[in-house]
C-alpha positions as CSV (number, residue, x, y, z in Angstrom):
1,X,-84.6,24.0,-184.0
2,X,-87.6,23.7,-181.5
3,X,-89.6,26.5,-180.5
4,X,-89.7,27.8,-176.9
5,X,-93.2,26.1,-176.9
6,X,-92.1,22.5,-177.7
7,X,-88.8,22.7,-175.1
8,X,-91.0,23.9,-172.1
9,X,-93.6,20.5,-172.8
10,X,-90.7,18.4,-173.2
11,X,-89.1,19.6,-169.9
12,X,-92.3,18.9,-168.4
13,X,-93.1,15.6,-170.0
14,X,-89.5,14.7,-168.8
15,X,-90.5,16.0,-164.9
16,X,-93.7,13.7,-165.1
17,X,-91.2,10.9,-166.7
18,X,-89.3,11.4,-163.7
19,X,-91.7,11.2,-161.2
20,X,-93.3,8.3,-162.4
21,X,-89.7,6.3,-162.4
22,X,-89.0,7.7,-159.3
23,X,-92.1,7.4,-157.0
24,X,-91.7,3.4,-158.8
25,X,-88.5,3.2,-158.0
26,X,-89.4,4.1,-154.1
27,X,-92.4,2.1,-154.2
28,X,-90.3,-0.9,-155.5
29,X,-88.1,-0.6,-152.6
30,X,-90.2,-0.9,-149.5
31,X,-93.1,-3.2,-151.2
32,X,-91.6,-6.6,-151.4
33,X,-90.0,-6.2,-147.9
34,X,-93.2,-5.5,-145.5
35,X,-93.8,-8.9,-144.8
36,X,-90.7,-9.7,-144.1
37,X,-90.9,-6.6,-141.5
38,X,-94.2,-7.5,-140.1
39,X,-93.2,-10.5,-139.6
40,X,-90.0,-9.1,-137.8
41,X,-92.5,-6.8,-135.5
42,X,-93.8,-10.3,-134.1
43,X,-96.9,-10.2,-136.6
44,X,-98.2,-14.1,-137.1
45,X,-99.0,-15.8,-140.4
46,X,-102.9,-15.2,-140.0
47,X,-102.1,-10.8,-139.0
48,X,-99.7,-11.1,-141.7
49,X,-102.3,-12.3,-144.5
50,X,-105.1,-9.9,-143.1
51,X,-102.8,-6.8,-143.2
52,X,-102.0,-8.1,-146.7
53,X,-105.8,-9.2,-147.8
54,X,-107.4,-5.6,-146.9
55,X,-104.9,-3.2,-148.7
56,X,-106.4,-4.0,-152.3
57,X,-109.7,-3.6,-150.8
58,X,-109.1,0.1,-149.4
59,X,-107.0,0.8,-152.5
60,X,-110.2,0.3,-154.6
61,X,-112.2,2.5,-152.6
62,X,-109.8,5.0,-151.6
63,X,-108.9,5.6,-155.5
64,X,-112.7,6.2,-156.1
65,X,-113.5,8.4,-153.0
66,X,-110.5,10.8,-152.5
67,X,-110.5,12.0,-156.2
68,X,-114.3,12.5,-155.9
69,X,-113.6,14.6,-153.2
70,X,-110.9,16.5,-155.2
71,X,-113.3,17.1,-157.8
72,X,-116.1,18.7,-155.6
73,X,-113.8,20.7,-153.8
74,X,-111.4,21.6,-157.1
75,X,-108.5,21.1,-154.8
76,X,-106.4,18.6,-157.0
77,X,-102.8,19.6,-156.3
78,X,-103.7,20.0,-152.4
79,X,-105.0,16.8,-152.2
80,X,-102.3,15.2,-153.8
81,X,-99.9,16.4,-151.5
82,X,-101.8,16.3,-148.4
83,X,-102.4,12.1,-149.9
84,X,-98.4,11.7,-150.3
85,X,-97.3,13.8,-146.9
86,X,-99.9,11.5,-144.9
87,X,-99.4,8.0,-147.0
88,X,-95.4,8.4,-146.5
89,X,-95.9,9.2,-142.5
90,X,-98.2,6.4,-142.4
91,X,-96.0,4.2,-143.9
92,X,-93.2,5.5,-141.7
93,X,-94.7,4.3,-138.5
94,X,-94.3,0.7,-139.6
95,X,-90.9,1.3,-139.0
96,X,-90.8,3.1,-135.1
97,X,-88.6,0.9,-133.0
98,X,-91.5,0.3,-130.2
99,X,-92.9,-1.9,-132.9
100,X,-90.7,-4.1,-132.4
101,X,-89.7,-3.8,-128.8
102,X,-91.8,-6.9,-127.8
103,X,-93.5,-4.4,-125.7
104,X,-97.1,-4.9,-126.9
105,X,-98.6,-6.4,-129.7
106,X,-97.9,-4.0,-132.8
107,X,-100.7,-5.5,-135.4
108,X,-103.1,-3.0,-134.6
109,X,-100.8,0.1,-135.2
110,X,-99.3,-2.0,-138.4
111,X,-103.0,-2.8,-139.7
112,X,-103.7,1.0,-139.4
113,X,-101.1,2.7,-140.6
114,X,-101.4,0.7,-143.5
115,X,-104.6,1.4,-144.2
116,X,-103.8,4.7,-144.0
117,X,-101.2,4.5,-146.3
118,X,-102.2,2.6,-148.8
119,X,-105.7,4.4,-149.3
120,X,-103.7,8.0,-149.2
121,X,-101.4,6.1,-152.2
122,X,-104.0,4.9,-153.9
123,X,-105.4,8.5,-154.1
124,X,-101.8,10.0,-155.3
125,X,-102.0,7.5,-158.5
126,X,-105.3,8.3,-159.6
127,X,-104.5,12.2,-159.2
128,X,-101.1,12.0,-160.3
129,X,-102.5,9.6,-163.7
130,X,-105.8,12.3,-164.2
131,X,-103.4,14.7,-164.2
132,X,-101.2,13.8,-166.6
133,X,-104.2,12.6,-169.6
134,X,-105.5,15.3,-168.9
135,X,-102.4,18.1,-169.6
136,X,-101.6,15.5,-172.7
137,X,-102.6,17.1,-176.2
138,X,-102.7,12.7,-177.6
139,X,-104.0,10.8,-174.7
140,X,-102.2,7.8,-176.7
141,X,-98.8,9.2,-175.3
142,X,-99.7,8.3,-171.9
143,X,-98.3,4.8,-171.7
144,X,-95.0,6.5,-173.2
145,X,-95.3,8.7,-169.6
146,X,-96.5,5.7,-167.3
147,X,-94.1,3.6,-168.8
148,X,-91.4,5.4,-166.8
149,X,-93.1,4.4,-163.4
150,X,-92.7,0.0,-164.6
151,X,-88.7,1.0,-165.5
152,X,-88.4,2.7,-161.9
153,X,-89.9,-0.7,-160.2
154,X,-87.9,-3.0,-162.4
155,X,-84.3,-0.1,-161.9
156,X,-85.0,-1.2,-158.2
157,X,-85.9,-5.0,-158.5
158,X,-82.3,-5.5,-160.2
159,X,-80.7,-3.2,-158.0
160,X,-82.1,-4.6,-154.9
161,X,-81.0,-7.8,-155.8
162,X,-77.5,-7.1,-156.8
163,X,-77.8,-5.3,-153.7
164,X,-79.2,-8.5,-151.5
165,X,-77.2,-10.5,-153.0
166,X,-73.8,-8.8,-151.8
């Protein structure tokens, strides 16, 4: 029979595994189709390339700067929730019907949306990873937990492919 502490720890670990699974499952539902959405909004191939090229650079900078601010303020939870909310809202801008109306050039709105969204998303990843690693007794267990993110991505890839094929 397991102790309450062990059961609580296992519940917490399953919550974290579920977080990674759902986080990357939702990410996999969006990211592969962004360039198609940008094209549909009227961006040229060069503009799509520019948006795609800036994203990793923005994420690289933000993944250091954002968590540093959270450390300095000792406000990891607030920074995580804030970054997550801003990332979702910024990503939602891409889906606004006005961008697809043809009334104006949507490049700058999409560019700004993706810069903000990817910056905030990278902050979420680093803060979540740091929280998981610091809460584990054995840092070698991190891979077993983080693997659930890859599983979520894989499930969405298979499920999304099946839906598209129908």
